[in-house]
Each structure stands twice: as structure tokens, then as C-alpha cells.
C-alpha positions as CSV (number, residue, x, y, z in Angstrom):
1,M,-14.5,12.9,-10.7
2,N,-17.0,12.1,-13.6
3,C,-19.6,9.4,-13.2
4,S,-19.1,6.3,-15.7
5,E,-21.9,6.1,-18.0
6,S,-23.0,2.7,-16.6
7,K,-23.3,2.8,-13.1
8,R,-25.5,5.0,-10.9
9,T,-24.7,8.4,-9.3
10,C,-21.2,9.9,-8.4
11,P,-20.2,10.5,-4.8
12,T,-20.5,14.0,-3.7
13,S,-17.5,16.4,-4.0
14,I,-16.5,17.8,-1.0
15,E,-13.4,19.8,-1.5
16,K,-9.9,19.7,-2.9
17,L,-6.8,20.3,-0.8
18,S,-4.1,22.2,-2.7
19,G,-0.7,23.2,-1.4
20,H,1.7,20.7,-2.8
21,R,4.0,21.5,-6.0
22,D,4.4,18.1,-7.3
23,S,2.2,15.0,-7.4
24,V,1.0,13.4,-4.1
25,L,2.3,9.9,-3.5
26,C,0.8,8.6,-0.3
27,L,-2.1,9.3,2.2
28,D,-2.8,8.3,6.0
29,N,-5.4,9.6,8.2
30,F,-5.8,9.8,11.9
31,E,-9.3,11.3,13.5
32,N,-9.5,14.5,11.7
33,I,-6.0,15.0,10.5
34,L,-4.7,13.6,6.8
35,A,-1.4,13.2,6.2
36,S,0.0,13.7,2.6
37,S,3.6,13.1,1.2
38,S,4.7,14.2,-2.3
39,E,7.3,14.3,-5.1
40,D,8.1,17.8,-4.0
41,S,9.9,16.3,-0.8
42,T,7.6,17.4,1.8
43,V,4.8,16.1,4.1
44,R,1.8,18.2,4.8
45,L,-0.9,17.7,7.3
46,W,-4.6,18.9,7.0
47,D,-7.3,19.3,9.3
48,Y,-10.1,18.1,6.4
49,R,-12.8,19.3,8.6
50,E,-11.6,23.0,8.6
51,A,-13.6,25.4,6.2
52,T,-10.2,26.9,4.9
53,K,-9.0,23.3,3.9
54,R,-5.4,24.8,4.1
55,A,-2.5,22.7,5.5
56,I,-1.9,23.1,9.1
57,M,1.7,22.0,9.1
58,C,4.4,21.4,6.6
59,I,7.5,19.1,7.1
60,C,10.0,20.0,4.9
61,R,13.9,20.5,4.3
62,C,14.9,17.5,5.9
63,F,14.1,14.5,3.3
64,G,17.4,15.8,1.3
65,G,15.3,16.7,-1.6
66,L,14.2,13.2,-2.3
67,P,10.3,12.1,-3.1
68,V,8.7,11.4,0.2
69,S,7.1,8.1,-1.0
70,A,5.3,6.8,2.2
71,V,3.7,8.0,5.1
72,A,2.0,6.6,8.4
73,F,0.6,7.5,11.5
74,S,1.5,5.6,14.9
75,I,-1.7,4.2,16.2
76,N,-1.1,3.2,19.8
77,Y,2.6,3.0,20.7
78,S,3.7,5.8,23.2
79,S,1.0,8.5,21.8
80,N,-1.0,9.3,18.6
81,Y,1.2,12.1,18.0
82,Q,4.1,10.3,16.3
83,L,4.3,10.2,12.1
84,F,6.5,8.3,9.9
85,A,7.7,9.2,6.6
86,A,9.9,7.5,4.0
87,A,12.1,9.2,1.5
88,G,14.8,7.0,-0.2
89,G,16.1,4.3,2.1
90,C,15.5,6.4,5.5
91,I,12.0,6.4,7.6
92,H,12.1,9.5,9.5
93,E,10.1,9.9,12.8
94,F,8.1,13.2,13.9
95,D,6.4,14.3,17.0
96,L,3.6,16.2,16.0
97,R,2.8,17.9,19.3
98,S,5.0,20.9,17.9
99,K,2.6,24.0,17.3
100,N,5.3,25.2,14.7
101,I,3.5,25.3,11.2
102,I,7.0,24.5,9.6
103,N,8.7,21.6,10.9
104,T,12.3,21.1,9.5
105,A,13.5,18.2,11.7
106,S,12.6,14.7,12.5
107,E,13.0,13.3,15.9
108,F,14.7,10.1,14.8
109,Q,16.0,8.4,11.8
110,Y,16.0,4.8,10.8
111,N,18.6,4.2,8.0
112,L,17.7,0.9,6.0
113,N,20.6,1.8,3.7
114,S,23.1,1.3,6.7
115,S,21.8,-1.3,8.8
116,S,24.1,-4.0,9.9
117,E,22.3,-6.8,8.3
118,S,21.9,-5.0,4.5
119,S,25.4,-3.7,4.6
120,R,27.3,-6.6,5.1
121,S,29.7,-7.2,2.3
122,R,33.3,-8.8,1.6
123,R,36.3,-7.4,0.2
124,G,37.4,-8.6,-3.6
125,H,37.5,-7.4,-7.3
126,D,35.3,-8.4,-10.0
127,K,36.3,-9.4,-13.4
128,K,36.9,-5.5,-14.2
129,G,38.9,-5.0,-11.4
130,V,36.2,-2.8,-9.5
131,D,36.2,-3.0,-5.9
132,V,33.3,-5.6,-4.9
133,E,32.5,-4.0,-1.5
134,Q,32.5,-0.3,-3.1
135,K,29.9,-1.6,-5.8
136,I,27.6,-3.3,-3.3
137,E,27.6,0.1,-1.4
138,E,26.5,1.9,-4.2
139,I,23.7,-0.5,-4.9
140,I,22.3,-0.4,-1.2
141,E,22.4,3.6,-1.6
142,E,19.7,3.3,-4.1
143,E,17.5,1.7,-2.0
144,E,13.9,2.9,-1.9
145,I,10.8,2.3,0.4
146,N,7.5,1.8,-1.4
147,Q,5.1,1.4,1.5
148,I,5.1,1.5,5.2
149,C,2.7,0.3,7.8
150,V,2.4,0.8,11.7
151,H,1.2,-2.3,13.7
152,P,-2.6,-1.8,13.8
153,K,-2.8,-3.5,17.4
154,S,0.3,-2.9,19.3
155,G,1.9,0.0,17.4
156,Q,5.3,-1.1,18.4
157,Y,6.2,-2.2,15.1
158,L,6.5,-0.9,11.5
159,C,7.1,-2.9,8.3
160,A,8.7,-1.4,5.2
161,A,8.6,-2.9,1.7
162,M,11.7,-2.0,-0.2
163,D,12.8,-2.1,-3.8
164,S,15.4,-4.6,-2.8
165,G,12.6,-7.0,-2.4
166,A,13.5,-7.3,1.2
167,V,10.7,-6.1,4.2
168,A,12.3,-4.3,6.9
169,I,10.8,-4.8,10.5
170,L,11.4,-1.6,12.9
171,D,11.0,-2.1,16.7
172,L,9.3,1.4,17.4
173,Q,9.7,1.4,21.3
174,N,13.3,0.6,21.0
175,R,14.2,2.6,18.0
176,R,16.1,-0.1,16.1
177,V,15.9,-2.2,12.8
178,S,14.6,-5.4,14.1
179,K,15.1,-7.8,11.3
180,H,14.9,-8.2,7.5
181,L,12.4,-10.4,5.7
182,R,14.2,-11.5,2.3
183,K,12.5,-14.0,0.2
184,H,11.1,-11.9,-2.6
185,K,13.1,-11.9,-6.0
186,N,12.1,-8.6,-7.2
187,I,10.7,-5.3,-6.0
188,C,8.6,-5.8,-2.7
189,A,5.7,-3.2,-3.4
190,A,3.5,-4.0,-0.5
191,S,3.6,-5.3,3.0
192,I,1.0,-5.1,5.7
193,F,0.2,-6.6,9.2
194,H,-2.6,-8.8,10.0
195,P,-5.3,-6.9,11.9
196,R,-6.1,-9.6,14.3
197,N,-3.0,-12.1,14.4
198,P,-0.2,-10.2,16.5
199,W,2.9,-11.8,14.5
200,D,1.3,-12.3,10.9
201,L,2.3,-10.2,8.1
202,V,2.2,-10.5,4.4
203,S,4.1,-9.3,1.6
204,G,3.6,-8.9,-2.2
205,G,6.0,-8.3,-5.0
206,Y,6.9,-7.8,-8.5
207,D,8.0,-11.5,-8.4
208,Q,4.3,-12.2,-8.8
209,M,4.5,-14.0,-5.2
210,L,2.5,-13.4,-1.9
211,F,4.6,-14.4,1.2
212,F,2.9,-15.0,4.6
213,W,5.3,-14.3,7.7
214,D,5.5,-14.9,11.1
215,F,7.7,-11.7,11.8
216,S,8.4,-12.3,15.6
217,R,10.7,-15.2,14.6
218,G,11.5,-14.0,10.9
219,R,10.1,-17.1,9.4
220,L,8.2,-17.7,6.2
221,T,5.0,-19.7,6.8
222,S,3.5,-20.1,3.4
223,S,3.5,-18.7,0.0
224,F,1.0,-18.1,-3.0
225,D,2.0,-17.7,-6.6
226,M,-0.4,-15.1,-8.3
227,K,0.6,-16.8,-11.8
228,N,-1.6,-19.5,-11.0
229,L,-4.6,-17.0,-11.2
230,Q,-4.1,-16.5,-14.7
231,I,-7.2,-17.5,-16.8
232,T,-7.0,-19.9,-19.8
233,D,-8.9,-19.7,-22.9
234,Q,-10.9,-22.3,-24.5
235,Q,-7.8,-23.7,-26.0
236,G,-6.0,-24.1,-22.8
237,G,-3.6,-21.3,-23.3
238,V,-2.9,-18.6,-21.0
239,S,-4.9,-15.3,-21.8
240,Q,-2.7,-12.5,-23.2
241,V,-2.0,-9.5,-20.9
242,I,-0.3,-6.5,-21.3
243,N,1.3,-6.8,-17.9
244,P,2.2,-9.7,-15.5
245,P,0.3,-10.1,-12.4
246,F,2.8,-8.1,-10.3
247,V,1.5,-7.6,-6.6
248,H,0.9,-3.8,-6.4
249,S,-1.4,-3.4,-3.4
250,L,-2.8,-5.6,-0.3
251,A,-5.7,-5.0,2.2
252,Y,-7.4,-7.0,4.7
253,T,-11.1,-6.9,5.8
254,S,-11.5,-5.8,9.6
255,D,-11.7,-9.1,10.8
256,G,-8.9,-10.4,8.9
257,R,-10.2,-13.4,7.4
258,Y,-9.8,-12.0,3.8
259,L,-7.0,-10.6,1.8
260,A,-7.4,-8.7,-1.4
261,A,-4.7,-8.2,-3.9
262,G,-4.4,-6.0,-6.5
263,L,-2.2,-6.9,-9.7
264,G,-0.6,-5.6,-12.3
265,D,-2.7,-7.4,-14.9
266,G,-5.7,-5.4,-13.9
267,T,-6.9,-8.3,-11.7
268,I,-8.4,-8.4,-8.2
269,S,-8.1,-11.6,-6.2
270,L,-9.8,-12.4,-2.7
271,L,-7.7,-14.9,-0.8
272,D,-8.9,-16.6,2.5
273,H,-6.1,-15.8,5.1
274,R,-6.4,-18.9,7.1
275,K,-6.4,-21.5,4.2
276,R,-4.0,-19.4,2.1
277,A,-6.1,-20.1,-0.8
278,C,-7.8,-17.9,-3.5
279,V,-11.6,-17.7,-3.1
280,L,-12.5,-15.6,-5.9
281,T,-10.9,-13.4,-8.8
282,L,-12.1,-10.4,-10.9
283,P,-10.6,-10.7,-14.0
284,E,-9.9,-7.4,-15.8
285,A,-11.3,-5.5,-13.1
286,H,-9.2,-2.6,-14.5
287,K,-8.3,-1.8,-18.2
288,A,-4.8,-1.3,-16.5
289,A,-2.7,-2.4,-13.5
290,V,-4.6,-2.1,-10.5
291,S,-2.8,0.6,-8.3
292,Q,-4.6,-0.1,-5.2
293,V,-7.4,-2.0,-3.4
294,L,-8.7,-1.1,0.2
295,F,-11.9,-2.0,2.3
296,T,-14.2,0.4,3.9
297,N,-13.5,-1.7,7.0
298,Y,-16.7,-1.2,8.7
299,E,-16.9,-3.9,11.8
300,N,-20.0,-5.4,9.9
301,I,-18.3,-7.4,7.2
302,S,-21.7,-7.4,5.4
303,S,-21.5,-3.6,5.0
304,Q,-18.1,-3.7,3.8
305,S,-17.2,-2.7,0.3
306,L,-14.0,-3.1,-1.5
307,I,-12.5,-0.1,-3.4
308,S,-10.1,-0.4,-6.1
309,T,-8.1,2.2,-8.2
310,G,-6.3,1.6,-11.4
311,N,-3.9,3.2,-14.1
312,D,-6.9,3.4,-16.3
313,K,-8.1,6.4,-13.9
314,V,-11.1,4.7,-12.7
315,V,-12.3,3.9,-9.1
316,N,-14.4,0.9,-8.5
317,I,-16.7,0.0,-5.7
318,W,-17.2,-3.7,-5.2
319,D,-20.0,-5.6,-3.1
320,V,-18.1,-7.9,-0.8
321,E,-21.3,-9.3,0.7
322,Y,-22.4,-10.2,-2.8
323,M,-19.1,-11.8,-4.1
324,L,-18.9,-14.0,-0.7
325,H,-22.5,-15.2,-0.3
326,N,-23.6,-15.5,-4.1
327,N,-22.4,-18.9,-5.3
328,P,-19.0,-18.1,-4.3
329,P,-16.1,-19.8,-6.8
330,T,-13.9,-22.3,-6.0
331,F,-10.0,-22.2,-6.7
332,S,-7.6,-25.0,-7.8
333,E,-4.5,-24.7,-9.9
334,K,-6.4,-26.6,-12.9
335,N,-9.9,-25.2,-12.8
336,L,-10.3,-21.2,-11.9
337,S,-14.0,-20.2,-11.5
338,Y,-14.6,-16.5,-11.4
339,F,-17.5,-13.7,-11.3
340,N,-18.6,-11.6,-14.0
341,N,-17.5,-8.2,-13.0
342,E,-20.9,-6.5,-13.6
343,Q,-22.5,-9.0,-10.7
344,C,-20.6,-7.4,-8.0
345,L,-19.5,-4.0,-9.2
346,K,-21.5,-1.5,-7.0
347,H,-20.3,2.0,-8.7
348,Q,-17.6,3.0,-11.2
349,Y,-16.3,6.3,-11.5
350,S,-13.5,8.0,-13.6
351,L,-10.9,10.1,-12.8
352,E,-8.8,13.2,-14.6
353,D,-5.6,12.1,-13.5
354,K,-4.0,8.8,-12.7
355,P,-4.4,7.9,-8.8
356,N,-1.1,7.2,-6.6
357,W,-3.2,6.4,-3.4
358,A,-6.7,6.5,-2.1
359,Y,-7.9,6.3,1.6
360,F,-11.2,5.8,3.2
361,N,-11.9,6.6,6.8
362,S,-14.7,5.9,9.0
363,D,-16.8,9.2,8.7
364,G,-17.3,8.0,5.1
365,Y,-14.7,10.0,3.2
366,L,-12.6,8.9,0.2
367,F,-9.5,10.8,-0.3
368,I,-7.7,10.5,-3.7
369,A,-4.1,11.5,-4.3
370,D,-3.3,11.6,-7.9
371,T,-0.6,12.7,-10.3
372,S,-1.8,16.2,-9.8
373,C,-0.6,18.5,-6.9
374,D,-4.3,18.3,-5.2
375,I,-5.8,15.7,-3.1
376,S,-9.5,15.1,-3.8
377,L,-12.2,14.6,-1.0
378,F,-15.3,12.8,-1.8
379,Q,-18.2,11.7,0.5
380,L,-19.5,8.0,-0.4
């Protein structure tokens, strides 16, 4: 990581975790253990405090050779030794109390391709005489899971954002697919639970929509169209962008009051969760699509920073307190005010490779997974 010319000093580089044989796609952390998933069809566990910085467990030969797109620890339900990993249309559950270095079998599998709700079809033929039911099953088999998230309070539920546009809700206690939330008309890239309200969930997708859900009832409570945030020029036309404002990533502040959305046009938006309204927008926060947003999530919001990564190989760290308390902008569909990015940008760092995932923990470590085979650790 090389420091940008414009912003102060670089974070202290701690180490690289090496072991994967292809790009690392996702990260999650519990206590001193980091979990990583990869294109190489493995999940590896690391004790990042150990001097050797070698993997302490490798989960392999159980994903059918598919990339492992997402990984998440179970926080509260049953025990803290459960890990979930998504490959293709399946979510695998692992018991980490095993002392084996190599783990080749999952405890349980949730097959989102063959669930009763997603596999319903009717017999018939299309205009070319192809069996309709068979065609539907072939489409279902191509399901991909983009993100998984375990409920931060109860730990009983897991949500999965899927290529079909659905959000699957898993009941981990009863080991069943509880329901599918269907509203997105394109890929659902992100879905997360609210950190305080037990039944609130938000999802974002390539249809440029945010949907707010009461997932206990499977009911949509409100929506927000990210196209309304496009900035107009002086002639009243929409400023030209290379990419539409696809919703790539979502993150809540620790108190759940604010929701950050990282968009495909390089914009970051901050929304008031209760009001379902945008309170500020950072246009061109990145020169390419925003790949991820995350808060440092210290309990005191005045100490929180917003971290963003982008396909421009840049990591930005934004001053949340400044954004919220220094003449915060107002939003309406006809008049959008926004900050000059330099006003609230604390640090900017450049990366050697395009980032796939970032994770920040309470010890102050920033983990970056990119298109290389390594995971980089930094002390902020």
C-alpha cells in the first residue's frame, strides 16, 4: 500500500497472510481469528496474532471446486464456533471446534437452489418446444450468493444476497430456509441486518434500489431509489457517469442510525435509517465503482470513521463526525446538496491490486483482500 500524495501518512503495515492459490473474495473476523474465502475453492482460518502468520485450518474439497464467494462467523447462536461459507447456491455450516488442520466436510448444507420456494415450476413447453420446467431448473442451478450476514444480536438468522435478486433468510436454530424476500429486479449484491432493531433488514442491488424489510413477516416496509441521487449539471442534465448507481455495498453505524451505501458510479451516500432519507452524498468518492463501505464502529459515533474501497485501487477514510455536524446537507428529489470530498476525507491510500473485501476490527486492524492471493494487515 502506497500513500496518496495528498493525505498525511500511511497506516503501519503489519504483515501479509499467504496461503491461498487464487484471489481472496471475502473476510470475516471473530476475536483473534480471521476467516478468508477464495476463488481457489477453500476457506482458511488465521490467528493473525501469531508470529508465523500461517493458516491454522484449511476447509477444502467440500465446495465442488466452486469459488467460495462469502464467509461469516456465527456470533451468538449456540456457540461461537460456527462458520458459514457460500459457494454457488449452497451455504455450508462448519463446526470449528475440530482440532484438525484440514477440514473436508461440512456439518450441514443449505441448498438455496432446491428450496421449495425457489424450485416451484409448472410443466409446459415454450415456442421452441423446450420443456419449461427443465429450463427453470437450469436457471435455478446457476444461482450465486454474493454476501451472507449473520444476525448481530440473536445469531439465529442468516441472510444471503443472491444473483436472482432474492434475499434468502435462514433459520440457523431450526436449520431451515425460512423465507425468500423478492423485490429486486436484478442482482442483489448486498443485504445486512440492522444492529439494533431485531427484525429490520436492508438490501441493495443492481436495479439501483434499496429495500427495507421486516423480515419476520417477509414484508417490504419502504424503498429508496438511488437514481434520485444523481447530480445535475447547471443546464439541468444528469452528469454523465461511466457506471449506473448499482448498490454494491451497505454498512450501518454501530447505533444503527445511519446507513452507508457504496455505489457503482463511485458515489457514497449516507441515509438516515429512521427517516429513510439521504442526509449526505459524496459524489465521485472514487474514480471507479465503490466496492465496499464499512464503519470502524466504535461505540461512540464521534470516534467512527467510514472506510471505503474502490475499483480504482484506493482506500479512503472519511470523517463521519465532520460530515454529520458541519452544515449537513439536505436532500430532496429536486435539490441535492453535497460535501466537497476534500472537506471530510481524512486519509487516502493507494493499493497495488483491486480490492475484493475489507474488514476492520476492534483492535484497530484493517484487513484487505484483493485480486492477489494474499491478505494484507494494516494498523490504522
